[in-house]
C-alpha positions as CSV (number, residue, x, y, z in Angstrom):
1,M,2.7,-2.5,-7.2
2,M,1.2,-6.1,-7.9
3,H,-2.5,-7.5,-7.6
4,F,-4.0,-4.6,-8.7
5,Q,-7.4,-5.6,-10.7
6,R,-6.2,-5.8,-14.2
7,G,-6.6,-3.0,-16.5
8,S,-6.8,-0.1,-13.1
9,L,-3.5,1.2,-13.2
10,R,-4.3,5.1,-13.5
11,V,-0.1,5.4,-12.7
12,L,3.0,4.9,-14.6
13,A,6.0,4.8,-12.9
14,G,8.0,7.8,-12.2
15,D,4.6,9.4,-11.8
16,Q,4.2,11.6,-8.8
17,V,0.5,11.2,-6.7
18,S,-0.4,13.2,-3.9
19,P,-2.8,12.1,-0.4
20,G,-6.3,10.5,-2.1
21,D,-4.8,10.1,-5.5
22,Q,-6.7,7.0,-6.7
23,I,-3.6,4.7,-7.9
24,G,-5.8,1.6,-9.2
25,N,-7.8,-0.7,-7.1
26,C,-7.4,-3.7,-4.8
27,G,-7.0,-6.9,-6.7
28,N,-5.2,-10.1,-6.4
29,S,-3.8,-10.8,-9.7
30,G,-1.3,-13.2,-9.4
31,N,-0.3,-15.9,-6.9
32,S,-3.2,-15.0,-3.8
33,T,-5.9,-15.9,-2.1
34,Q,-7.3,-12.4,-1.7
35,P,-7.2,-8.8,-2.6
36,H,-4.0,-7.0,-1.4
37,L,-1.3,-4.8,-2.4
38,H,2.7,-4.4,-1.7
39,I,3.7,-0.6,-1.9
40,Q,7.6,0.2,-1.6
41,A,8.9,4.1,-1.4
42,M,12.9,4.0,-2.5
43,D,14.9,7.1,-2.6
44,S,16.4,6.2,-6.3
45,P,14.4,4.9,-9.6
46,D,17.2,2.3,-9.4
47,P,16.1,-0.8,-7.2
48,K,19.9,-1.9,-7.2
49,I,21.0,1.0,-4.8
50,A,17.9,2.6,-3.6
51,K,17.0,2.6,-0.2
52,G,14.1,1.9,1.4
53,M,11.9,5.0,2.6
54,P,9.9,5.3,5.4
55,L,5.7,5.3,4.2
56,R,3.1,6.6,6.9
57,F,-0.8,6.8,6.0
58,E,-3.1,10.2,7.7
59,E,-5.7,7.2,9.1
60,F,-6.8,4.4,8.8
61,Q,-8.4,1.3,11.0
62,Q,-6.2,-1.2,11.6
63,R,-6.8,-5.0,12.5
64,S,-3.8,-6.6,13.8
65,P,-3.0,-10.4,13.5
66,R,-3.8,-10.4,17.0
67,R,-7.6,-9.9,16.2
68,T,-7.8,-5.7,17.9
69,S,-9.1,-3.2,15.9
70,T,-7.4,0.8,16.2
71,L,-7.6,4.0,14.2
72,K,-4.4,5.0,13.5
73,R,-2.7,8.4,12.7
74,L,0.2,9.3,11.1
75,A,1.4,5.5,11.2
76,C,2.5,2.2,9.5
77,P,0.4,-0.6,9.8
78,E,1.8,-3.8,11.6
79,Q,2.8,-6.2,9.6
80,G,-0.1,-8.8,9.3
81,S,-2.4,-6.6,9.9
82,V,-5.6,-5.8,7.9
83,V,-6.3,-2.0,6.7
84,S,-9.5,0.0,5.9
85,R,-10.5,4.0,5.1
86,V,-11.9,5.8,7.8
């Protein structure tokens, strides 16, 4: 996980989280121009053998790179889109 506000991370590697748990505050630490978050789910803690697992969000508002805004449910955001809570 990258680009959290410094000192805001509330979980450690291997912690289990549930929907609605706050894991930290979005920030723009490192080489970034605006607040954003990188997140990835894997089927193993070893990144050398792990395979990516699909993630989906229960409900969110998405503004796509084409600037259209859509309410999404049980979906994964499009690459390059801006996502906000409903």
